[in-house]
C-alpha positions in Angstrom: 9.9 5.6 -16.3 6.5 6.4 -17.7 6.2 9.8 -16.2 7.5 11.7 -13.2 5.3 10.0 -10.6 6.7 7.7 -8.1 5.0 4.5 -6.8 5.3 4.4 -3.0 4.7 1.2 -1.0 2.9 1.3 2.3 2.7 -1.5 4.8 -0.6 -1.6 6.8 -2.3 -3.4 9.6 -5.6 -4.8 9.4 -8.6 -4.9 10.3 -9.9 -1.6 9.1 -11.7 0.4 11.8 -14.1 3.2 10.7 -14.4 6.4 12.7 -17.4 8.5 13.3 -16.7 10.5 10.1 -16.4 7.3 8.0 -12.7 7.5 7.7 -10.8 4.2 7.7 -7.9 3.7 10.0 -5.4 0.9 10.0 -3.4 1.5 13.1 0.2 1.5 12.1 1.0 2.6 8.6 4.7 2.8 7.4 6.1 3.9 4.0 8.4 1.2 2.9 10.1 3.1 0.0 9.2 3.8 -3.6 10.0 2.9 -7.2 9.8 4.8 -10.5 8.2 1.7 -12.3 4.8 0.5 -11.3 5.9 -3.2 -12.4 9.0 -3.1 -10.0 6.8 -1.8 -7.0 4.2 -4.5 -7.8 7.0 -7.2 -7.7 8.5 -5.7 -4.6 5.2 -6.1 -2.8 4.1 -9.4 -4.2 7.5 -11.1 -3.4 7.7 -9.4 -0.1 11.2 -8.1 -0.8 13.2 -7.1 2.3 10.3 -8.6 4.5 7.6 -5.8 4.0 5.7 -8.0 6.3 8.2 -7.6 9.2 7.6 -11.0 10.6 3.9 -10.5 10.8 3.6 -6.8 11.8 2.0 -5.7 8.5 -0.5 -8.0 6.9 -1.6 -5.6 4.2 0.0 -3.4 1.7 -0.7 -0.9 -0.9 1.0 0.8 -3.8 0.3 4.5 -4.1 1.0 6.6 -7.3 2.2 10.2 -6.3 2.8 12.9 -8.9 5.5 15.5 -8.0 4.8 18.7 -6.4 3.2 20.1 -3.1 0.3 18.2 -1.6 0.2 15.5 -4.2 -3.0 13.5 -5.0 -2.2 9.9 -4.1 -3.9 7.3 -6.2 -4.1 3.7 -4.9 -2.6 1.4 -7.7 -2.9 -1.9 -5.8 -4.0 -3.6 -2.6 -2.4 -6.8 -1.3 -2.9 -9.2 1.6 0.0 -11.2 3.0 -0.3 -15.0 2.5 1.3 -16.9 5.5 1.7 -20.1 3.4 3.5 -18.6 0.7 5.2 -15.8 2.6 4.2 -13.4 -0.1 1.5 -10.8 -0.7 -1.6 -11.8 -2.9 -3.5 -9.3 -5.0 -6.8 -8.5 -3.2 -9.8 -6.5 -3.7 -9.4 -3.0 -2.2 -11.9 -2.5 0.8 -14.6 -0.1 -0.3 -13.8 2.0 2.8 -10.5 3.0 1.2 -12.0 4.6 -1.9 -12.0 8.0 -0.2 -8.7 7.6 1.6 -6.0 10.0 0.6 -2.4 9.6 1.5 -1.2 12.6 -0.3 
């Protein structure tokens, strides 16, 4: 474990919609779990462990680093899009709308 942080995995719906305040929304968002090691979290997402995609319900996923404590700051560590051909998640460029998104 590199520090006391966790790496939480969220499954998301796309497309992104932006409200009148400029805040992005994905519709459904579900926490799939967490790991203490970033590399393990990346492998879980990329390889769609335990069907993170839930048979097509979630075509995007993110990994969020959270430090311990109350009201933690959440830093997005990776953004992924589901590839239907391989049935795995591919690393993708994070949408600019998510730069201000806080999941803490």
